[in-house]
VEXNU-24977 format. One record per atom (N, C-alpha, C): x, y, z. Coordinates in steps of 0.2 Angstrom, whole numbers, plus 5000, padded with zeros to 4 digits. Example, Ala and Ser with C-alpha at 12.3 -4.5 7.8 and 13.67 -1.06 7.14 Angstrom:
residues 2
506649725039
506249785039
506649845039
506449895035
506849955036
506450005039
***
This chain:
residues 487
504650255129
504150305129
504450375129
505050395132
505350455132
505450475124
505750425121
505950435114
505250455110
504750415111
504150425108
503850495109
503850525115
503650585117
504050645114
504750635114
505150685111
505050695103
504950635100
504750635093
504050685092
503650665096
502950705095
503050775097
503450795102
503550865103
503850905097
504350865094
504750895089
504250905083
503850855082
503350855076
502850915077
502550925083
502150985084
502451045084
503051055086
503451115086
503551135078
503751085074
503851105067
503251125064
502651095066
501951115063
501851195065
501851205072
501651275074
502151325071
502751315071
503251365068
503051375060
502951315057
502851325050
502251365048
501651345052
501051385051
501151455052
501451475058
501551545060
501951585054
502451545052
502851585047
502451595040
502051545038
501651545032
501151605033
500851605039
500351655040
500651725039
501251745041
501551805040
501851825033
502051765030
502451775024
502051775017
501451745018
501051735011
500651795010
500851835004
500451895003
499851874999
499351914998
498751904993
499051904986
498951854983
499251844976
498651844971
498851874965
498351884960
498351814956
498051764959
498051704955
497351694952
497351674945
496651674942
496351604944
495751604945
495351544947
495351494942
495351524935
495351474930
495951444928
496551454931
497151424930
497351384936
496951374941
497251334946
496751274947
497051214950
496551154951
496151164957
495651124958
495251124964
495651104970
495351114976
495751084982
495751014982
496350984982
496450914982
496250874988
496150804987
496050764992
496750734995
496850715001
497450695003
497550625001
498050604998
498250544994
498650494998
498650434996
499050384999
499750404997
499950414991
500550444989
500550524990
500850554994
500750624996
501050664990
501550634986
501850674981
501350684975
500750644975
500250654970
499850714971
499850744977
499450804978
499650864975
499250904973
499350974970
499051024974
499351064978
499051114982
499151184980
499251194973
499351264971
498751304971
498151274972
497551314973
497651354979
497951334984
497951374990
498551424990
498851434984
499251494984
498851554984
498251554983
497851614984
497551604991
497651654995
497451645002
496651645002
496351674997
495551674998
495351604997
495751554995
495451484994
495651445001
495951475006
496151435012
495551435017
495351375019
494751375024
494951335030
495551315031
495751275037
496351305040
496451285046
496951315050
497651305047
497851245045
498451225042
498551245035
498051275032
498151285024
498651325023
498951375027
499551415025
500151375023
500151315026
500751275025
500751235018
500151235015
500051195009
500351235003
500351295003
500651334998
501051395001
501651395001
502151445004
502451474998
502251534995
502651554989
503351574990
503751554985
504451564985
504651624981
504151654977
504251714974
503651744972
503551814970
502951844969
503051874962
502551864957
501951814958
502251744958
501851694960
502051634962
502351594955
501951594950
502251564944
502451494945
502151454948
502351384949
502851374954
503051424958
503651424963
503351424970
503351374973
503051374980
503351304984
503251314990
503351254995
502751234998
502651164998
502051135002
502351085007
502051095013
502251055019
501651015021
501750955023
501250905025
501550855030
501050805032
501350755036
500750715039
500950665043
500550615046
500750595053
500350575057
500450535063
499950485063
500250425064
499750365065
500050325071
499550305075
499650265081
499250195081
499550145082
499150075082
499350035088
498850005091
498849955096
498649895093
499149845093
498949775091
499049725096
498549675096
498549615100
498549555095
499049515095
499049455091
499249395095
498849345094
498949285097
499149235092
499649195093
499849145088
500049175081
500449225082
500649265076
500949225071
500749225065
500949185059
500949115061
500549095065
500449025068
501148995070
501449045074
502149025076
502148975082
501648975086
501648935092
502148955097
502349015097
502949035102
502549045109
502949035114
502649035121
502549105124
502249155120
502149215123
501449225126
501449235132
500749235136
500349295133
500749355131
500449415129
500849435123
500449455118
500849485112
500449545110
500549595114
500249655113
500749715113
500649755108
501249805107
500949865104
501349925104
501149985101
501650005095
501350035090
501650055084
501450135083
501950175081
501850245079
502250255073
501950295069
502250315063
502150395062
502750425061
502750495060
503050505053
502750555049
502950575042
502950645042
503350675038
503350745037
503750755030
503350795026
503650805019
503650885017
504150895013
504250965010
504250955003
503750984999
503750974992
503851044989
504451054986
504751114984
504651114976
504251164973
504251174966
504651234965
505251224962
505651284960
505351324954
505051284950
504651314944
504151264941
503851274936
503351224934
503751164931
504351164930
504751104927
505251064932
505351094938
505851064942
505551064949
505651004952
505350994959
505750954963
505850964969
506150924974
505650904980
505550834981
505150814986
505550774991
505450794997
505750755003
505250735008
505250675010
504750655015
505150605020
505150625026
505450585031
504950545034
505150485037
504750435040
505150405046
504750405052
504950375058
504450325060
504650255061
504250205064
504450185071
504050185076
504250165083
503850105085
504150065090
503750005092
503950005100
503449985103
503549965111
503149905113
503549855116
503149805119
503149745116
503349735109
503249675106
503749625108
503449565110
503849505112
504349485106
504949475108
505449465103
505749525099
505449585101
505749645098
505449665091
505549715088
505249745082
505449705076
504949695072
505149665065
505349725060
505649705055
505849755050
505349805048
504749775048
504149825046
503849865051
504149855057
503949895063
504349955065
505049955064
505450005067
505950035061
505950105062
506350145058
506450205062
507050225065
507150275069
507050345065
507350355059
507250415055
507650405049
507250415043
507550415036
507150445031
507350445025
506950465020
506450415017
505850425017
505350385013
505350395006
505450465004
505450484998
506050544998
506450544993
506950594992
507150594984
506750634980
506850634973
506750704970
507050704964
506950764960
506550744954
506050794952
505750784946
505950834941
505950814934
506050864929
505450844924
505050894922
504550884918
504450944913
504050924908
503950974902
503350944898
503050994894
502450974890
501850994893
501350994889
500651014892
500350954896
499850974900
499650924905
499450854902
499150864896
498950804892
499450764889
500050794888
500650764885
501250774889
501150774895
501750784899
502250734900
502950744900
503450694901
503850714907
503950664912
504250674918
504750624919
505350654922
505950604924
505950614931
505950554935
506050554942
506650514944
507050544948
507650514951
507750514958
507950464961
508050464968
507650404972
507650414979
507250374983
506550384982
506050334981
505350354980
504950284981
504350304982
503850244982
503550234976
503350164975
503050144968
502350114970
501850134966
501250104967
500950094960
500750034958
500450034951
499749994952
499250024948
498649984948
498349974954
498149904955
497749884961
498249874967
498849874966
499349864971
499449794973
499149744969
499249674970
499949654969
500349684965
501049664964
501549724966
501349784965
501849834967
501449894971
501649894978
501249944982
501749964987
501450014991
501850044996
501850015003
501549955004
501449925010
501149965016
500549995015
500250045019
500050015026
499849945026
499649915032
500149915038
500749895037
501349895041
501549965043
501949965049
502150035051
502650065047
503150025044
503650055039
503450035032
503450085028
503250075021
503850055016
503650025011
504150005006
504350065001
505050065001
505350114996
505850084991
505950124986
506450104981
506950154979
507550134977
507950184974
507950174966
507650224963
507450214956
507550274952
507550254945
507450304940
506750294936
506350344935
505750324932
505550384927
505250364922
505050404917
504250394916
503950454916
503150444915
502950494909
502550464905
502350494899
501550494899
501250554899
500550564898
500350574891
499950534889
499650534882
498950534882
498650594883
497950604884
497650554889
497250504888
496950464893
497450404895
498050404892
498550344894
499050374898
499250334903
499850354907
500350294906
500950314904
501550264903
502050274907
502250214911
502850224916
503350174914
504050194914
504550144914
505050164919
505350104923
505750114928
506250064929
506750084933
507250034935
507450054942
507449994946
507450014953
507849954957
508049974963
508249924968
507849934975
507549884978
507149904984
507549924989
507349964994
507749995000
507749935005
508349935008
508449895014
508249945020
507749935024
507549975029
507849955036
508549975036
508849965043
508550005048
508549985055
508150025060
508450085062
509050105060
509350165064
509150235060
509650285061
509550345058
509850355052
509550365046
509750385040
510250325038
510050265038
510550205037
510250165032
509650185028
509350145023
509850145017
509850085013
510350075008
509950035002
510150034996
509849994991
510049914992
509549874991
509649804991
510049784985
510749764986
511149754980
511049684977
510649644981
510549574978
509949574974
509549624973
508849624970
508849684965
508749664959
508549724954
507849714951
507549774950
506849774948
506749824943
506349804938
506249854932
505549834929
505249884925
504649864922
504349924918
503849914915
503449954911
502749944912
502350004914
501650004916
501250054912
500750024909
500250074905
499550074908
499250124909
498650134912
498150184907
497550154906
497150204902
496550214906
496350274907
495750294911
495150294906
494750254907
494150244902
493550294904
493650334909
493150384911
492550354914
492050394914
491350364917
491250374924
490750354927
490550354934
490350294936
490650254940
491350274943
491850264938
492450284940
493050284936
493250214934
493350204927
493550144925
494250144922
494650094923
495350094920
495450024917
496050024913
496349964910
497049974911
497349924914
498049914915
498449864911
498949874908
499449824905
500149834907
500449784909
501149794912
501649734911
502249754912
502849704912
503249724917
503449674922
503949684927
504449624927
505049644928
505649604928
505949604935
506149544938
506549544944
507149494944
507649514947
508249474948
508449474955
508349414958
508549404965
509049354966
509649374969
510249324969
510049264974
509649274979
509549224984
508749224985
508349184982
507649184983
507449114986
507049114991
506849054994
506149034994
505948974992
505348954991
505348884995
504748854995
504648784998
505148734995
505348744988
505748704985
506548714987
506648774989
507348784991
507548854989
508248864989
508548934988
508948934982
508848984977
509248984971
509149054968
509549074963
509449134960
508749134956
508449184956
507749194953
507849254948
507649234942
507649284936
506949274933
506449324935
505749314934
505449374930
505149354925
504749404921
504049394922
503649454923
502949454924
502549494919
502049474916
501649504912
500949504914
500549554914
499849554917
499449604914
498749604915
498249654913
497749654918
497349714918
496849724923
496349764920
495749754922
495149794920
494749804926
494549874927
494149884934
493749944933
493249944937
492749994938
492650004946
492850064949
492950064956
492250084959
492350104966
491750124970
491450184967
490750194967
490450254965
490550304970
490450364967
490450424972
489750434975
489750474981
489250484985
488650514981
488750544976
488250584972
487850534967
488150474966
487850424961
487250394965
486650404963
486050374966
485750324962
486050294958
485750234954
485550184959
485050144957
484750094962
485250034963
485550014958
486049964958
486649984954
487249984957
487850014954
488449954954
488549924949
489049874949
489749894949
490249854952
490949864952
491249804951
491849804948
492249744946
493049764946
493449714947
494149724947
494449654945
494649644939
494849574937
495549584934
496049544936
496749544935
497049474933
497449474928
497749404926
498449414925
498849374928
499649374928
499949314926
500449314922
500849254920
501549274921
501949224924
502649234926
503049174922
503649194920
504149144917
504849174919
505349124917
506049144919
506349084921
506849094926
507249044928
507349044935
507448984938
507548974946
508148924946
508748954948
509348904948
509348874941
509448814940
509548774934
508848764930
508248774934
507648764931
507248824928
506648814926
506248864923
505648884928
505348944927
504848964930
504248964926
503648944929
503048944925
502448954931
502249014932
501849024937
501249074935
500749084939
500149124936
499749144942
499349194941
498749214946
498249244942
497649234945
497049274943
496649294949
496549364949
496149394955
495549424952
494949414955
494349444953
494049474960
493649534958
493249564964
492649594960
492049564962
491449594959
490949604964
490449654963
489949664968
489549724965
489049744970
488649804968
488549844974
488449914973
488249954978
487449974977
487149974983
486349984982
486350064984
486250104979
486350174979
485750204983
485150174983
484550204986
484350174993
484750134995
484650105001
485050145007
484750155013
485050185018
485750145020
486250185021
486950165022
487250145016
486950145010
487250125003
487750065004
487450005006
487849945007
488249935000
488849905001
489249884995
489349814996
489149764992
489149694993
489649664988
490149634990
490649604985
490849534986
491149504981
491449434982
492149434978
492649424982
493349414979
493449334978
493649314972
493849244971
494549254968
495049224971
495749234968
496049164968
496549154964
496949094964
497649114962
498149084965
498849094963
499249024963
499649014958
499948944957
500448924963
500548864964
501048834969
501448784965
502048764968
502448714965
502148644966
502248614960
501948544960
502348484962
503048504961
503548444963
504148474966
504248464972
504848494975
505448464973
505448404970
506048374968
506248394961
505848424957
506048454951
506348524951
506848534946
507148594946
506748654944
506148634941
505748694939
505348714944
505048774944
504648814949
504048834947
503448814950
502848844948
502548894953
502848914958
502648954964
502649024961
502049054962
501949124960
502249174965
502549224963
502949274967
502549344966
502249364972
501849424972
502249484972
502949484971
503349544971
503349584977
503049644976
503049694982
502249714983
501849664986
501149674986
500949724991
500249744991
499949784996
499949745003
500049785008
500149755015
499649725017
498949745017
498449715019
498049675014
498349635010
498049595004
497349565006
497349535012
496749505014
496349545019
496449605019
495949645023
496249655031
495849625035
495949645042
496649625045
496949565043
497549545045
498149585041
498349635044
498749685040
499449665040
499749625045
500449615045
500549545048
500049495047
500149425050
499749385046
499849315046
499449275042
499649265035
499149235031
499349205024
499449265019
499849245014
499849295008
499649265002
499749304996
499449284990
499849234986
500049174989
500549134985
500249064987
500249024981
499948954982
499348944986
498848974983
498148984986
497648984981
497048974983
496449004980
495949014986
495449064985
495049084991
494349104988
493949114993
493249144992
493249194998
493049254996
493149315001
492549365000
491949345003
491449385002
491549445007
491249505006
491249565010
490649605009
490549645014
490049695014
490249765018
490149825014
490349885017
489649925018
489649955024
489050005025
489250065027
488950125025
489150195026
488650225031
488750235037
488350255042
488350335042
488050365047
488050435047
488650455051
488850525050
489350555054
490050525052
490150505046
490750475044
490950415047
490550375049
490650305052
490450255046
490950205045
490850155041
490950085044
490650035041
490749965044
490849915039
491349875039
491549825034
491649755038
491349705035
491349635037
491549595031
491949545033
492149495027
492349425030
492349385026
492549315028
492949285023
493549265025
494049235020
494149165021
494049125016
494049055016
494649035011
495149005014
495848995011
496048925010
496248905004
496548835002
497148844999
497548784999
498148784995
497948764988
498348794983
498148774976
498548714974
499148704977
499548644976
499748614982
499548544983
499648514989
500448494990
500848504985
501548494986
501948564988
501548614989
501848674991
501548704998
501948745001
501748765008
501348835008
501248865014
500948925015
501448985016
501349035013
501849095013
501449155016
501849205018
501549265021
501449315015
501249375016
501149425011
501749445007
502349455010
502949465006
503149405002
502949345003
503149294999
503649245003
503749255010
504149205013
503749145016
504149085016
503749025018
503549025025
502949015027
502749015034
502748945037
502348895033
502248825035
502448785029
502948745029
503148705023
502648645022
502648625016
502248565014
502648505016
502348445016
502648385018
502348345023
502048375028
501748345034
500948325033
500648365028
499948355027
499748355020
499248315018
498948325011
498348355011
498148395016
497548425016
497548495012
497048515009
497048575005
496848635009
496348625013
496048685017
496548705022
496748775022
497148805027
496748835033
496248865031
495748885036
495348945034
494948975039
494549025037
494549085042
494449145040
494449205044
493949245043
493449255048
492949315048
493349375051
493149435049
493449495051
492949545051
493049605055
492649665055
493049725056
492849775053
493249835054
492749895055
492849935060
492449995061
492850055060
492650105056
493050165055
492650235056
492950275059
492650345060
493150395056
492850425051
493250475047
492950535049
493250575054
492950635056
492950685051
493450695047
493550745042
494150715037
494350755033
494950735028
495550725032
495650735038
496250735042
496250685047
495750675051
495750635058
495350575057
495550515059
495150455059
495250415065
494850365067
494850315072
494650245068
494950195070
494850135067
494950075072
494550025071
494649965075
494549905071
494949855071
494949795067
494949725072
494549675070
494649615074
494549555069
494949505069
494849445065
495149385069
494849325067
495149265069
495249215063
495849195062
495949145057
495949075060
495449035059
495348975062
495748925058
496148885062
496648835059
496248785055
496348765049
496048715046
496548645046
496348595042
496648535043
497448535041
497648575036
498348585034
498748605040
498448665043
498848695049
498948645055
498348615056
498348565062
498748505061
498748475055
499148415053
499948435053
500048505052
500748525051
501048545057
500648535063
500948555069
500748625072
500248655069
500048725070
499348725072
499048695077
498348685078
498048745081
498348795083
498048855087
497848905082
497248935083
496948985079
497349055080
497349095075
497749155075
497249215076
497349245082
496849305084
497249365082
496849415079
497149485078
496649535080
496849585084
496449645086
496849705085
496549755083
496949825083
496549885084
496849935086
496549995086
496950055083
496750095079
497150135075
496850215076
497350255076
497150325076
497650365072
497350415068
497850445063
497650515062
498150555060
498050625058
498450645052
498150665047
498550685041
498450765039
498950795036
498750865034
499150885028
***
C-alpha cells in the first residue's frame, strides 16, 4: 500500500509542476485556425492523438490543456511537446478463476495502472514518443500474474520519421511500440488486463488517400515484473502487412485485408509442444456504431471477418481458420438509443491428437476482453463456436448499460478449451460433450466527461457438460469495479 501511495503522489506532482510550467511558458501564438485540426478525442493508442490545435491558447478550455501543447520554439511550426497520462484502478473478485478449483476461500484483489507519456515533435517530420507504464497488484491469492504487475517500464518508446502530404504520407517507426490492427481480434494492445501488450518493432506506414498500408517486423515484449527490465521475446518472431480502406459514410465503414506471419520455437496446444511456423491471411468488412447525431429510425451495423491459417507445426502441417460476425441495429429515435446485436463466431480445433498435423486456430495477440465482461479469465477464441446476443442502452448523464449472454461450445471434440492468449485451460480426453457452458453478464458505466469514468461488471460462467465431466464442476464468478482518469 505504501508503494501504491508513493506512485500516486509522484504522479500528481508531475502533473501539477507540468501544468504550472506550461501556463507560464506558453505565449500567445499566431496559429491560423484553418491550418490546425480540431480538438482530438482521447484514443486507446495515445500516440494517435494530435494536440497541435491547443498550441493556440485561445483554443484551451480545460485545466490541463496547457500540458497538451508546450511550444519548443516560437512560432511553433510543428515543434511542441504534449504530455498526457492515465490512472486506472480495478477491484476484482473471481471465484474459480479459469475453472482452476484451487482452494482459495476468497479471490479478491486490487489492480492499479499508471501511465504517463511525453510526445515530442521536433518538427513536422521527426517525433519521439515515450510512454511509461506501471501496473501494481495487491491481495491476489497465489501472487500477481504477468498481466497484473509491472513496476515501471516503457510501454512505448519509439521515434517516427515522416514525410509527404497528409493524404500521401510515409512514416517509419522504430522502437518499443504497441500494435493494434482492425477489430483487434488478432493483434491488439490487451486493454482489459492491467499490463498492456507491447512489441519491439520496425513499422512502415503509407497513406494513399483512403487506403492505409502497414508493414512491420516485430518481437513481442517479455513483461518482466521489475523496473525497466522488459526484453524482446527471442523465441518468437512476428511480421505482417495490413491494408485498410476507409469507405466513408455515416457510420464509418472500413475494409481490411492482411497477412501475418509468426514463428514460435516452443508452441503448446492440446496436441503437444513443437515449433510453430504459421501464416495468417484474412479480410474484414465493417460498419461501426453511429454517431449521436444520426437520428435515423433503424441504423444497421455489422462486422464480418474471415481468417485462414497454414504453415507447419513440428513435422506436421497447419490447417486452421476462423469466421467472426457481429450484426445488429441501433434504434435511433427510441429513448436511450438501444443498440441490439448478435455475435456468432467459430474457430477451428484439432481433430486428431495422434496426427502430426494441427487444425487448432491461433488467435495471435488478441484483444483482452474478447468475450466482454470476463476481461482476464475464462475461455478464449480457440476451438469454439458461440452465440453471443447483446444490447446496449445509453441513458442520461453519461450512463450506459450493456447486457449480453455468451453460449460457448467446442468446435472439435478432440481438442480442449483455451484462454484468450491461446494457452490450454482444460484438455480434451475426459468428455465427449460439446457444450462448455454459458455466461450472462452486465456492465454499467458512467462516463462523466472525456477524462473520468466509473464502471461495474458482473458475470457468471455456468459450467456445462464438458467442464463438469472434465473435473471442473464449479461455475466461474466474476465481478469488478473500475475507475479511471485520462488526460
